[in-house]
C-alpha positions as CSV (number, residue, x, y, z in Angstrom):
1,M,-29.3,9.2,-17.2
2,D,-30.9,9.8,-13.8
3,N,-29.8,7.5,-11.0
4,P,-32.8,5.6,-9.6
5,I,-31.0,5.0,-6.3
6,P,-30.7,8.2,-4.2
7,R,-27.2,9.3,-3.3
8,T,-27.7,8.8,0.4
9,L,-26.0,6.6,3.0
10,Q,-28.9,4.1,2.7
11,G,-28.6,4.2,-1.1
12,F,-24.9,3.7,-1.0
13,A,-25.3,0.7,1.3
14,E,-27.9,-0.8,-1.1
15,T,-25.6,-0.2,-4.1
16,L,-22.7,-2.0,-2.3
17,V,-24.9,-5.0,-1.7
18,R,-26.4,-5.0,-5.2
19,L,-22.9,-5.0,-6.8
20,G,-21.6,-7.8,-4.5
21,I,-19.1,-5.5,-2.9
22,A,-20.5,-5.9,0.6
23,T,-22.9,-8.2,2.4
24,E,-26.2,-7.2,3.9
25,E,-24.7,-7.9,7.3
26,Q,-21.8,-5.6,6.8
27,T,-23.9,-2.7,5.5
28,A,-26.6,-3.2,8.2
29,A,-24.0,-3.0,10.9
30,G,-22.4,0.1,9.3
31,L,-25.8,1.9,8.9
32,A,-26.7,1.1,12.5
33,E,-23.5,2.6,13.8
34,A,-23.8,5.7,11.6
35,A,-27.4,6.2,12.8
36,G,-26.2,5.7,16.4
37,I,-24.0,8.8,16.2
38,G,-26.8,10.9,14.7
39,M,-26.1,10.7,11.0
40,D,-29.1,11.1,8.7
41,L,-29.2,7.9,6.5
42,D,-31.6,9.5,4.0
43,E,-29.8,12.9,3.5
44,E,-29.1,13.3,-0.3
45,F,-25.8,14.5,-1.6
46,E,-26.1,15.7,-5.1
47,D,-22.6,16.8,-5.9
48,A,-19.6,14.6,-6.8
49,E,-17.6,16.7,-4.4
50,D,-19.7,15.2,-1.6
51,A,-18.4,11.7,-2.2
52,D,-16.7,11.7,1.2
53,E,-20.1,12.2,2.9
54,L,-21.1,8.8,1.4
55,T,-17.9,6.9,1.7
56,C,-17.7,7.7,5.4
57,L,-20.1,4.7,5.8
58,L,-17.1,2.5,5.1
59,D,-15.7,3.7,8.4
60,F,-18.4,1.6,10.1
61,C,-18.4,-1.5,7.8
62,D,-15.8,-4.1,8.9
63,G,-13.6,-5.7,6.3
64,L,-14.4,-3.2,3.5
65,G,-11.5,-1.4,1.8
66,F,-8.9,0.9,3.3
67,Q,-8.2,4.6,3.7
68,T,-5.1,6.4,2.5
69,P,-3.6,8.8,5.0
70,E,-2.6,12.5,4.7
71,K,0.7,12.5,6.5
72,M,3.8,10.7,5.4
73,G,4.6,10.0,9.1
74,V,1.7,7.6,9.2
75,D,2.4,4.0,10.3
76,L,3.1,2.6,6.8
77,E,3.5,-0.9,8.2
78,E,-0.1,-0.7,9.5
79,M,-1.2,0.6,6.2
80,V,0.3,-2.3,4.3
81,L,-1.3,-4.8,6.6
82,E,-4.7,-3.0,6.2
83,I,-4.5,-3.0,2.4
84,A,-3.5,-6.7,2.4
85,A,-6.4,-7.5,4.7
86,S,-8.8,-5.9,2.3
87,T,-8.0,-8.5,-0.3
88,G,-9.7,-11.2,1.7
89,G,-6.6,-13.5,1.8
90,S,-5.7,-13.2,-1.9
91,V,-2.5,-11.3,-0.8
92,V,-0.6,-12.5,2.3
93,V,1.9,-10.0,3.8
94,D,4.5,-10.7,6.5
95,E,7.9,-9.3,7.6
96,V,6.6,-5.7,7.4
97,E,9.4,-3.4,8.6
98,R,11.2,-0.1,8.0
99,V,15.0,-0.1,7.5
100,E,17.1,3.0,7.9
101,V,20.6,3.4,6.4
102,A,23.4,5.5,7.7
103,D,22.7,8.6,5.5
104,G,19.1,8.8,6.9
105,A,17.4,7.3,3.9
106,E,14.6,4.9,5.0
107,Y,13.1,1.9,3.2
108,L,9.9,-0.1,3.7
109,H,10.2,-3.8,3.3
110,F,7.5,-6.4,3.3
111,R,6.9,-9.9,1.7
112,R,3.9,-10.2,-0.5
113,N,3.0,-13.9,-1.1
114,G,6.6,-14.8,-0.3
115,R,8.3,-12.2,-2.5
116,S,10.3,-9.3,-0.9
117,I,9.1,-5.8,-1.9
118,W,11.1,-2.7,-1.2
119,H,10.2,1.0,-1.3
120,Q,12.2,4.1,-0.3
121,T,9.9,6.0,2.0
122,R,12.2,8.8,3.1
123,D,15.1,10.6,1.4
124,P,17.1,12.8,3.8
125,S,16.9,15.6,1.3
126,D,13.1,15.5,1.0
127,N,10.4,17.3,2.8
128,Y,8.2,14.4,3.9
129,R,5.6,16.2,5.9
130,Y,2.9,15.0,3.5
131,M,2.4,11.6,1.9
132,D,4.6,10.7,-1.0
133,W,1.8,9.7,-3.4
134,N,4.1,8.0,-5.9
135,T,5.3,5.7,-3.2
136,A,1.8,5.2,-1.8
137,F,0.4,4.3,-5.2
138,D,3.3,1.9,-5.8
139,I,2.6,0.1,-2.5
140,I,-1.1,-0.1,-3.3
141,G,-0.3,-1.5,-6.7
142,D,2.0,-4.1,-5.2
143,L,-0.9,-5.4,-3.1
144,V,-3.5,-5.9,-5.8
145,P,-4.1,-9.7,-6.1
146,G,-3.3,-9.9,-9.8
147,N,-2.7,-13.2,-11.6
148,D,-6.1,-14.4,-12.8
149,D,-8.0,-12.1,-10.4
150,P,-9.6,-9.2,-12.5
151,R,-9.9,-6.9,-9.5
152,A,-8.0,-3.6,-9.1
153,F,-8.0,-1.0,-6.3
154,Y,-10.2,2.0,-7.0
155,Q,-10.1,5.4,-5.2
156,L,-13.7,6.5,-4.5
157,E,-13.1,10.2,-3.9
158,E,-11.5,13.0,-5.9
159,D,-8.8,13.9,-3.3
160,S,-6.3,11.2,-2.4
161,Y,-5.9,12.6,1.2
162,D,-8.0,10.4,3.5
163,A,-9.7,8.7,0.5
164,W,-11.4,5.4,0.7
165,W,-10.3,2.6,-1.7
166,L,-12.1,-0.6,-2.6
167,L,-10.9,-3.8,-4.4
168,L,-13.3,-4.0,-7.3
169,T,-14.0,-5.8,-10.6
170,P,-14.4,-3.5,-13.6
171,D,-18.2,-4.1,-13.5
172,Q,-18.4,-3.2,-9.8
173,A,-16.4,0.0,-10.5
174,E,-18.7,0.9,-13.3
175,G,-21.7,0.4,-11.0
176,L,-20.2,2.8,-8.4
177,K,-19.5,5.4,-11.1
178,E,-23.2,5.1,-12.2
179,F,-24.2,5.7,-8.6
180,G,-22.2,8.9,-8.7
181,L,-18.8,8.3,-7.2
182,P,-15.9,10.0,-9.1
183,M,-13.5,7.0,-9.1
184,P,-10.5,9.1,-10.3
185,V,-7.7,6.5,-9.8
186,D,-7.5,2.8,-10.3
187,L,-4.4,0.7,-9.7
188,G,-3.9,-2.7,-11.3
189,N,-1.4,-5.4,-10.3
190,R,2.3,-4.6,-10.7
191,A,3.8,-7.2,-8.4
192,R,5.2,-10.6,-9.3
193,D,4.0,-13.8,-7.7
194,G,6.1,-16.9,-8.1
195,I,9.6,-17.3,-6.8
196,P,12.7,-18.5,-8.8
197,T,14.4,-21.7,-7.7
198,A,17.9,-20.3,-8.2
199,E,20.0,-19.1,-5.2
200,P,18.6,-15.6,-4.1
201,E,20.6,-12.6,-5.1
202,T,22.6,-14.4,-7.8
203,P,22.5,-13.4,-11.5
204,A,20.7,-16.7,-12.2
205,W,17.9,-15.7,-9.7
206,Y,17.3,-12.4,-11.5
207,T,17.4,-14.0,-15.0
208,E,15.0,-16.7,-13.9
209,D,12.7,-14.2,-12.3
210,D,12.5,-12.2,-15.5
211,R,11.7,-15.2,-17.6
212,L,9.2,-16.5,-15.1
213,H,7.1,-13.3,-15.4
214,A,7.8,-12.1,-19.0
215,S,5.4,-12.7,-21.8
216,E,6.3,-15.3,-24.4
217,E,7.0,-12.5,-27.0
218,S,9.3,-10.7,-24.5
219,R,11.3,-13.8,-23.9
220,R,11.6,-14.5,-27.7
221,C,12.7,-10.9,-28.4
222,L,15.3,-11.0,-25.6
223,D,16.7,-14.4,-26.8
224,E,16.9,-13.1,-30.3
225,W,18.9,-10.1,-29.1
226,L,21.3,-12.0,-26.8
227,A,22.0,-15.0,-29.0
228,P,24.4,-13.3,-31.5
229,M,25.9,-10.9,-28.9
230,D,29.5,-11.9,-29.1
231,A,29.6,-12.3,-32.9
232,A,27.7,-9.0,-33.4
233,L,30.1,-7.1,-31.3
234,E,33.1,-8.6,-33.1
235,R,31.6,-7.7,-36.5
236,W,31.0,-4.1,-35.2
237,R,34.5,-3.8,-33.9
238,T,36.0,-5.0,-37.2
239,A,33.7,-3.0,-39.5
240,H,33.1,0.3,-37.6
241,L,35.8,1.0,-35.0
242,P,39.2,2.5,-35.5
243,D,42.2,0.3,-34.7
244,D,43.1,2.3,-31.6
245,F,39.6,2.1,-30.0
246,P,40.1,0.7,-26.4
247,F,37.7,-2.2,-26.8
248,D,37.9,-3.2,-23.1
249,H,34.5,-2.4,-21.7
250,S,35.9,0.3,-19.5
251,L,34.5,3.7,-18.6
252,D,37.3,5.3,-20.6
253,S,36.1,3.3,-23.6
254,L,32.7,4.8,-23.3
255,A,34.2,8.3,-23.5
256,A,35.9,7.2,-26.7
257,L,32.6,5.8,-28.0
258,E,30.9,9.1,-27.3
259,R,33.4,10.9,-29.5
260,L,32.8,8.4,-32.3
261,V,29.0,8.8,-32.0
262,L,29.2,12.6,-32.1
263,D,31.5,12.6,-35.1
264,R,29.1,10.3,-37.0
265,F,25.8,12.0,-36.2
266,D,25.6,15.7,-36.1
267,G,22.0,15.7,-34.7
268,P,18.8,13.7,-34.3
269,A,17.9,14.1,-38.0
270,A,21.1,12.4,-39.1
271,L,20.4,9.6,-36.7
272,E,16.9,9.1,-38.0
273,A,18.1,9.2,-41.5
274,A,20.4,6.3,-40.6
275,A,17.6,4.1,-39.2
276,G,18.9,0.6,-38.8
277,D,22.5,1.8,-38.8
278,A,24.8,-1.1,-38.0
279,F,27.2,1.2,-36.2
280,F,24.4,2.5,-33.8
281,E,23.1,-1.0,-33.0
282,G,26.7,-2.1,-32.2
283,A,27.1,0.9,-29.9
284,V,23.9,0.0,-28.1
285,R,25.2,-3.5,-27.6
286,Y,28.6,-2.3,-26.4
287,V,27.1,0.2,-23.8
288,G,24.9,-2.6,-22.4
289,E,27.7,-5.2,-22.3
290,T,30.0,-2.7,-20.6
291,A,27.4,-2.2,-17.8
292,L,27.2,-6.0,-17.4
293,R,31.0,-6.2,-16.8
294,L,31.1,-3.3,-14.3
295,W,28.0,-3.9,-12.2
296,P,25.6,-6.7,-11.2
297,C,22.9,-6.2,-13.9
298,R,21.3,-7.9,-16.9
299,W,19.6,-7.3,-20.2
300,T,15.8,-7.3,-20.1
301,Y,13.0,-6.8,-22.6
302,Q,9.3,-5.9,-22.3
303,H,7.2,-6.4,-25.4
304,S,4.1,-4.2,-25.7
305,D,1.4,-3.9,-28.4
306,D,1.1,-0.3,-27.4
307,E,3.5,1.7,-29.6
308,E,3.3,4.7,-27.2
309,S,4.5,2.7,-24.2
310,V,7.8,4.1,-22.8
311,F,10.9,1.9,-22.9
312,T,9.1,-1.1,-24.3
313,N,10.1,-3.1,-27.4
314,E,13.8,-2.4,-26.9
315,P,16.6,-4.0,-25.0
316,L,17.2,-2.5,-21.5
317,I,19.7,-2.8,-18.8
318,S,18.3,-3.6,-15.3
319,A,20.3,-3.7,-12.1
320,N,20.2,-6.9,-10.0
321,T,18.1,-5.2,-7.3
322,P,14.4,-5.2,-6.4
323,D,12.2,-2.9,-8.4
324,G,12.0,-0.4,-5.5
325,F,15.6,0.7,-6.1
326,G,14.7,1.9,-9.6
327,A,18.1,1.2,-11.3
328,G,18.3,0.6,-15.0
329,F,18.5,2.4,-18.3
330,S,18.0,2.2,-22.0
331,P,21.3,2.2,-23.9
332,D,19.5,3.3,-27.0
333,Y,18.0,6.3,-25.2
334,V,21.3,7.2,-23.7
335,L,22.9,7.3,-27.1
336,R,20.1,9.2,-28.7
337,T,20.3,11.8,-25.9
338,L,24.0,12.2,-26.5
339,V,23.3,12.9,-30.2
340,E,20.6,15.5,-29.3
341,T,22.3,17.3,-26.4
342,R,26.0,17.0,-27.6
343,T,27.0,16.7,-24.0
344,S,29.6,14.1,-23.2
345,G,29.8,12.0,-20.0
346,G,26.2,10.9,-20.0
347,M,27.0,7.2,-20.4
348,R,29.5,7.3,-17.5
349,D,26.8,9.0,-15.4
350,R,24.1,6.4,-16.2
351,L,26.4,3.5,-15.4
352,G,27.5,5.3,-12.2
353,A,23.9,5.6,-11.1
354,L,23.4,1.9,-11.8
355,G,26.3,1.1,-9.5
356,E,25.1,3.5,-6.8
357,A,21.7,1.8,-6.7
358,V,23.3,-1.6,-6.4
359,E,25.5,-0.4,-3.5
360,E,22.5,1.3,-1.8
361,Y,20.6,-2.0,-1.9
362,H,23.5,-3.9,-0.4
363,E,23.8,-1.3,2.3
364,V,20.1,-1.6,3.1
365,L,20.5,-5.4,3.3
366,R,23.4,-4.9,5.7
367,A,21.4,-2.4,7.8
368,R,18.5,-4.8,8.0
369,A,20.8,-7.7,9.0
370,R,22.2,-5.6,11.9
371,T,18.7,-5.1,13.3
372,R,17.5,-8.6,13.1
């Protein structure tokens, strides 16, 4: 269908106003400034690759969107503040700072509506000349208003380098697509508003935080999993473990469990044939409970109606750290990987990584305290 509005700066301004994205005052000021530096407001741009020729108008319209940088060395603190400002007050950000630890790793910290958010922005082993887009996208997602606000951040141009982003409703985004902008990326809310009442950094705080933001079905499934834990493990011990198994939730006991699993299942087909196997479920419980005894962590559960979602609809272990430290694992997946690869030591490695993430977070907190 032909677009009745020409793909010109003037047409883009009219579209922004018609969709309720900008005011007439904002676009009038932007057009005046563009014309003042010699830009042709009526030049047509037919190709989608020319989107940046249109979105450059946003450079001159105060209070509209933000632009992602090209270089990783950009002032990320300023970027966070700019993104938050584009929400019109829906997201309030403070305490924006970078924290560097002794090994050269660097973290960005800010508070979003009172909640601390952390992201690793530089690893000493990485080449960070250009923007780490995974981190950038995570930060943008953290600053979407969320809650009952239907808006998400949409990238208006094909290339993320120097691209303009706007906070839009789905209808507004569809209107810009019809105008001819590519809109290749959209990021919805991934941050949690609402703060637990428990003492920060305690197990109770993390448990309350999970329940505060989990769906009703997620809470129900987790409660159903946790309620019989002690009795289920005792039944598993009695029915499925040899008398000499070191049932002490130690790392050595995990090595013994690996041998039992490998003896019982000679490959993935054998495991699938034993679907619902009581021995395997007990092993999942034991691996998770061992993690809980060795490191500050907890059981979590995320229900999803999408059967293709990864690591949903199963009990997981999550470290008692902010999401930015990325610590956690699926005991079920670790055990299935063991059966498939026939490589011992994987459980010890997964729990070790969990402990390393917890220690890294505590080191970052100590480094931050030293600079305050």
